[in-house]
VEXDREN-2710 file (C-alpha; in Angstrom, 1 decimal):
% VEXDREN-2710
k/r/px/py/pz
1/UNK/156.2/155.6/86.6
2/UNK/152.6/154.8/86.8
3/UNK/150.2/157.3/85.1
4/UNK/146.5/157.7/84.9
5/UNK/144.8/159.0/81.8
6/UNK/141.6/161.1/82.4
7/UNK/139.2/161.5/79.5
8/UNK/139.2/158.7/77.0
9/UNK/138.1/160.4/73.8
10/UNK/139.5/160.5/70.2
11/UNK/142.8/162.4/71.1
12/UNK/143.5/160.1/74.0
13/UNK/142.9/156.9/71.9
14/UNK/144.7/158.2/68.8
15/UNK/147.7/159.8/70.5
16/UNK/148.1/159.5/74.3
17/UNK/147.5/155.8/74.7
18/UNK/150.0/154.8/72.0
19/UNK/152.6/157.3/73.2
20/UNK/152.4/155.9/76.7
21/UNK/152.5/152.3/75.5
22/UNK/155.6/152.9/73.5
23/UNK/157.4/154.8/76.3
24/UNK/159.9/153.2/78.6
25/UNK/159.1/155.9/81.2
26/UNK/155.4/155.2/81.7
27/UNK/153.0/152.5/82.7
28/UNK/149.3/153.3/82.0
29/UNK/147.9/152.1/85.3
30/UNK/144.3/153.5/85.2
31/UNK/141.9/155.6/83.2
32/UNK/139.0/157.8/84.3
33/UNK/136.2/158.3/81.8
34/UNK/132.4/158.1/81.7
35/UNK/132.4/156.4/78.3
36/UNK/135.8/155.3/77.1
37/UNK/138.1/152.5/78.2
38/UNK/141.5/151.0/77.3
39/UNK/141.8/147.3/77.1
40/UNK/143.7/145.7/80.0
41/UNK/143.7/149.0/82.1
42/UNK/141.7/149.5/85.2
43/UNK/138.8/151.9/84.6
44/UNK/137.2/154.4/86.9
45/UNK/134.3/156.7/86.3
46/UNK/135.0/158.9/89.3
47/UNK/138.2/160.9/89.7
48/UNK/138.1/161.0/93.5
49/UNK/137.7/157.3/93.6
50/UNK/140.7/156.7/91.4
51/UNK/142.9/159.1/93.5
52/UNK/141.9/157.4/96.7
53/UNK/142.1/153.8/95.4
54/UNK/145.3/154.1/93.4
55/UNK/147.7/155.9/95.7
56/UNK/150.6/154.3/93.7
57/UNK/149.8/156.4/90.7
58/UNK/152.1/159.5/90.8
59/UNK/151.0/161.3/87.6
60/UNK/147.7/162.2/86.0
61/UNK/147.4/163.2/82.4
62/UNK/144.2/165.2/81.6
63/UNK/142.6/164.9/78.2
64/UNK/139.2/166.5/79.2
65/UNK/137.6/169.5/77.5
66/UNK/138.9/172.8/78.8
67/UNK/136.0/173.8/81.0
68/UNK/136.1/170.9/83.5
69/UNK/139.8/170.6/83.5
70/UNK/140.6/172.9/86.3
71/UNK/138.5/171.0/88.9
72/UNK/140.1/167.7/87.9
73/UNK/143.6/169.2/87.9
74/UNK/143.1/170.7/91.3
75/UNK/141.8/167.4/92.7
76/UNK/145.0/165.7/91.4
77/UNK/147.3/168.4/92.8
78/UNK/145.5/168.3/96.2
79/UNK/146.1/164.5/96.2
80/UNK/149.8/165.0/95.7
81/UNK/149.9/164.0/92.0
82/UNK/151.9/165.6/89.2
83/UNK/149.7/166.9/86.4
84/UNK/150.0/166.9/82.6
85/UNK/147.5/169.1/80.7
86/UNK/146.3/168.6/77.1
87/UNK/146.1/171.8/75.2
88/UNK/144.7/174.3/75.9
89/UNK/145.7/173.9/79.6
90/UNK/142.4/175.4/80.9
91/UNK/139.4/177.5/80.0
92/UNK/140.9/180.7/81.3
93/UNK/144.3/182.1/81.9
94/UNK/143.5/182.9/85.5
95/UNK/142.7/179.3/86.4
96/UNK/146.0/178.2/84.7
97/UNK/147.9/180.6/87.0
98/UNK/146.0/179.2/90.0
99/UNK/147.0/175.6/89.0
100/UNK/150.7/176.6/88.6
101/UNK/150.6/178.3/92.0
102/UNK/149.0/175.2/93.6
103/UNK/151.7/173.0/92.0
104/UNK/154.5/175.2/93.2
105/UNK/153.1/175.3/96.7
106/UNK/152.8/171.5/96.8
107/UNK/156.2/170.9/95.2
108/UNK/154.7/169.1/92.3
109/UNK/155.3/169.2/88.5
110/UNK/152.7/170.6/86.1
111/UNK/153.0/170.7/82.4
112/UNK/150.9/172.8/79.9
113/UNK/151.6/170.7/76.7
114/UNK/151.6/172.1/73.2
115/UNK/152.0/169.1/71.0
116/UNK/152.6/171.0/67.7
117/UNK/155.7/172.6/69.2
118/UNK/157.2/169.1/69.1
119/UNK/156.6/168.6/65.4
120/UNK/159.8/167.4/63.7
121/UNK/160.9/170.7/62.0
122/UNK/159.8/173.3/64.6
123/UNK/163.2/173.3/66.4
124/UNK/165.0/173.7/63.0
125/UNK/162.7/176.6/62.0
126/UNK/163.4/178.3/65.3
127/UNK/167.1/178.0/64.8
128/UNK/166.9/179.3/61.2
129/UNK/164.9/182.4/62.2
130/UNK/167.0/183.2/65.3
131/UNK/169.5/185.5/63.6
132/UNK/167.4/186.9/60.8
133/UNK/165.2/190.0/60.4
134/UNK/161.6/189.0/60.0
135/UNK/159.6/190.9/57.3
136/UNK/156.4/189.0/57.4
137/UNK/154.8/185.9/58.8
138/UNK/151.5/184.4/57.6
139/UNK/149.7/181.5/59.2
140/UNK/147.1/179.5/57.2
141/UNK/145.4/176.8/59.4
142/UNK/142.4/175.3/57.7
143/UNK/140.8/171.9/58.5
144/UNK/137.5/170.0/58.6
145/UNK/136.0/170.0/62.1
146/UNK/133.8/167.1/61.2
147/UNK/136.9/164.9/60.5
148/UNK/138.8/165.8/63.6
149/UNK/136.1/166.6/66.2
150/UNK/133.0/164.6/65.3
151/UNK/130.1/165.1/67.6
152/UNK/132.0/167.2/70.1
153/UNK/129.4/169.8/71.0
154/UNK/131.5/171.3/73.8
155/UNK/133.7/173.0/71.3
156/UNK/130.8/175.3/70.3
157/UNK/130.0/176.2/73.9
158/UNK/131.6/179.0/76.0
159/UNK/135.1/177.9/76.9
160/UNK/135.3/175.5/73.9
161/UNK/137.4/177.9/71.8
162/UNK/135.8/176.9/68.5
163/UNK/138.3/177.2/65.6
164/UNK/141.0/178.3/68.1
165/UNK/141.1/174.7/69.3
166/UNK/143.2/173.9/66.3
167/UNK/144.4/177.5/65.8
168/UNK/146.1/177.4/69.1
169/UNK/148.4/174.7/67.7
170/UNK/149.6/177.2/65.1
171/UNK/150.0/179.9/67.8
172/UNK/152.0/177.5/69.9
173/UNK/154.5/177.1/67.0
174/UNK/154.6/180.8/66.2
175/UNK/155.4/181.7/69.8
176/UNK/158.1/179.0/69.9
177/UNK/159.9/179.9/66.6
178/UNK/159.8/183.7/66.7
179/UNK/162.6/185.4/68.7
180/UNK/160.2/188.3/69.6
181/UNK/156.8/188.1/71.3
182/UNK/153.8/189.3/69.4
183/UNK/150.3/190.4/70.5
184/UNK/146.9/190.7/68.9
185/UNK/145.8/194.0/67.4
186/UNK/142.5/193.1/65.8
187/UNK/140.5/190.1/64.6
188/UNK/137.4/189.1/62.7
189/UNK/135.5/186.0/64.0
190/UNK/132.9/184.0/61.9
191/UNK/130.4/182.7/64.4
192/UNK/127.7/180.3/63.3
193/UNK/124.2/181.5/64.3
194/UNK/123.7/178.4/66.5
195/UNK/127.1/178.4/68.2
196/UNK/128.9/180.4/70.9
197/UNK/132.4/180.1/69.5
198/UNK/133.9/180.9/66.0
199/UNK/134.3/178.6/63.1
200/UNK/136.6/180.9/61.3
201/UNK/139.0/183.7/62.2
202/UNK/141.3/186.3/60.7
203/UNK/143.8/187.9/63.0
204/UNK/146.4/190.7/62.9
205/UNK/149.3/190.9/65.3
206/UNK/151.8/193.6/66.4
207/UNK/155.4/192.6/66.0
208/UNK/157.9/194.8/68.0
209/UNK/160.2/195.2/65.0
210/UNK/157.6/196.1/62.5
211/UNK/157.1/192.7/60.7
212/UNK/153.6/192.1/59.2
213/UNK/152.1/189.1/61.1
214/UNK/148.7/187.6/60.4
215/UNK/146.7/184.4/60.7
216/UNK/143.7/182.8/59.0
217/UNK/141.9/179.9/60.8
218/UNK/139.0/178.0/59.3
219/UNK/137.2/174.9/60.3
220/UNK/135.2/174.5/57.0
221/UNK/138.0/173.1/54.8
222/UNK/137.0/170.3/52.5
223/UNK/139.6/167.9/50.9
224/UNK/143.3/168.4/51.8
225/UNK/143.9/170.0/55.2
226/UNK/146.2/173.1/55.4
227/UNK/148.5/173.7/58.3
228/UNK/151.1/176.2/57.0
229/UNK/153.3/179.0/58.4
230/UNK/155.2/181.2/55.9
231/UNK/158.0/183.5/57.1
232/UNK/159.8/186.0/54.9
233/UNK/163.1/187.4/56.2
234/UNK/165.8/189.8/55.0
235/UNK/167.8/186.8/53.6
236/UNK/165.2/184.3/52.5
237/UNK/161.9/182.6/53.1
238/UNK/160.9/179.7/55.3
239/UNK/157.7/177.6/55.1
240/UNK/156.5/175.1/57.6
241/UNK/153.9/172.7/56.2
242/UNK/151.8/169.8/57.6
243/UNK/151.7/171.4/61.0
244/UNK/155.5/171.7/61.3
245/UNK/156.4/168.3/60.0
246/UNK/157.9/169.6/56.8
247/UNK/160.2/172.6/56.3
248/UNK/161.3/174.4/53.2
249/UNK/163.8/177.2/52.9
250/UNK/163.6/179.2/49.7
251/UNK/161.6/176.4/48.1
252/UNK/164.1/173.7/49.0
253/UNK/162.8/171.0/51.4
254/UNK/165.1/170.5/54.4
255/UNK/163.0/168.1/56.4
256/UNK/160.1/165.8/56.0
257/UNK/158.0/163.8/58.5
258/UNK/154.5/162.6/58.9
259/UNK/152.0/165.0/60.6
260/UNK/151.8/164.4/64.3
261/UNK/154.6/161.9/64.1
262/UNK/156.6/161.9/67.3
263/UNK/154.8/164.8/68.9
264/UNK/153.0/163.0/71.7
265/UNK/156.0/160.7/72.6
266/UNK/158.1/163.9/73.0
267/UNK/155.4/165.3/75.3
268/UNK/155.6/162.3/77.5
269/UNK/159.4/162.3/77.5
270/UNK/159.3/165.9/78.6
271/UNK/156.8/165.1/81.4
272/UNK/159.1/162.4/82.6
273/UNK/161.9/164.8/82.7
274/UNK/159.9/167.4/84.7
275/UNK/158.8/164.9/87.2
276/UNK/162.3/163.6/87.8
277/UNK/163.7/167.1/88.2
278/UNK/160.7/168.6/90.0
279/UNK/160.1/171.1/87.2
280/UNK/157.2/173.1/85.9
281/UNK/156.4/174.1/82.3
282/UNK/153.4/176.4/82.0
283/UNK/154.0/178.6/79.0
284/UNK/150.7/180.3/78.4
285/UNK/151.6/182.5/75.4
286/UNK/149.6/180.6/72.9
287/UNK/146.5/180.7/75.1
288/UNK/147.1/184.5/75.7
289/UNK/147.0/185.1/71.9
290/UNK/143.9/183.0/71.4
291/UNK/141.9/184.6/74.3
292/UNK/143.0/188.1/73.2
293/UNK/141.7/187.4/69.7
294/UNK/138.4/186.2/71.2
295/UNK/138.3/189.4/73.4
296/UNK/139.1/191.8/70.6
297/UNK/137.5/190.0/67.7
298/UNK/134.5/191.5/65.8
299/UNK/131.8/188.8/65.6
300/UNK/130.4/188.2/62.1
301/UNK/127.3/185.9/62.1
302/UNK/127.5/183.1/59.6
303/UNK/125.5/180.0/58.6
304/UNK/124.5/177.6/61.3
305/UNK/126.8/174.6/61.9
306/UNK/125.4/171.1/61.9
307/UNK/127.7/168.2/62.6
END
């Protein structure tokens, strides 16, 4: 199937383009971007022009920042194209519901992707936790924003999510592996004096069976990056490390893979399945937790951020 990639930035170049190139399901037929290009692929700077000119392209994958994503997605759906959304699927939950409704009305597939859910050991962790009583779960997600999002000023503006841009990856894993849904009870947000979104966050959650669930997100981490989830149950402890690529049970490693390895190829395999079956996958639970933390969080002013 022919696919167009919209928004040729770091994540598109590092992950989407190789995943498409290595897939037997997809042919990268066009890109839309004001700045980026992909060698050997037709490039457009205008979405409407691409949709009009390339009627043969059935699917559009959007890698834009969250705020403009709704307009681009609605253009694609209105033109009869299936839509794949990089995380988070939009700037607000309401607009995500509107996109799903439009896709259903048009009989099109739409996919809110959560790449971290497809890390190698996430499915195994979900299976291990399924029949156990959770006592506590702690998320520690700390990385260096300058390494992963250099010069991306939109992240610090309204709708950009700040540290919840990576933090939502952790939330996507948590909502996938826990048998029970959780919700935010309170949060503290470290907001640089020159930014609109937080650079750090500490969050507490309600678990319906009384487990203690919390998360710490920080974008000021030097050196090694930390992407860990620790779960303590009635019969043992589980740790996911490296963003779900490595799993340990009671200190014994049961799986090991490279961070991000295989995640994006699995997203594109899932999208191919949805298109062929006419399916929709718009799980918004990770986004709900992130936006609730932003709504309930107490803002704590901190030092200005300079890229």
